[in-house]
C-alpha angles and dihedrals in degrees: 000000000000093000108046119215106249097208096048114109123223131218119213112229126174123233134286087030093061091053092047090052091051091050090052091241097110106053097161125062113200117217138165092236133050120246121222100189123095105195147102114285135182117253111225116195106219121232091245127060123229115271093198114123087230088063091059090050091050092049092052097041093049098040095240120169105212091198092065097050124104118246127192093014142104101256101177146306136274137184121244103214105166146358129206138155108280119265130190089253089066094061097091093047090047093048090225136098122268090244090067092049102051113120093009137100132259113221107200113222130197141170102025115195121195120217111241086232124011112257125223108229115241090220123041123242116268100181142339089307125039142153106245096192103033129065117253115255110229111224130201087252090057090051092049092050091049091054093050 
């Protein structure tokens, strides 16, 4: 991944979740909104780690050293292959308890690929989704929101 793909979108994911996705352990990402795209995305490891108690459990049970993980970098890519309302059967693949998943969506992930070295994005994240190697296009909606 020496030459990043400019038009590929990135998803911000906190550690240790990003690491668990790259290891192929976490194959379901839980989000409040459904996702319609079925494509390869960059995985951006957020600057902050998850404070959920389930994250501490996942760290311990998978032997992850939080000090060695990349933060604020593109750490790899993964394919989004499906999206459905969460079900209790998704809890193991999501690495979180069913209580945290209720009323949310399971994004099914496959084929994670780790970057040989984490890559600093050229453009900083501006939401859950962002283009790390392409400037953000300012829309009329953005301008209206700025004036409000």
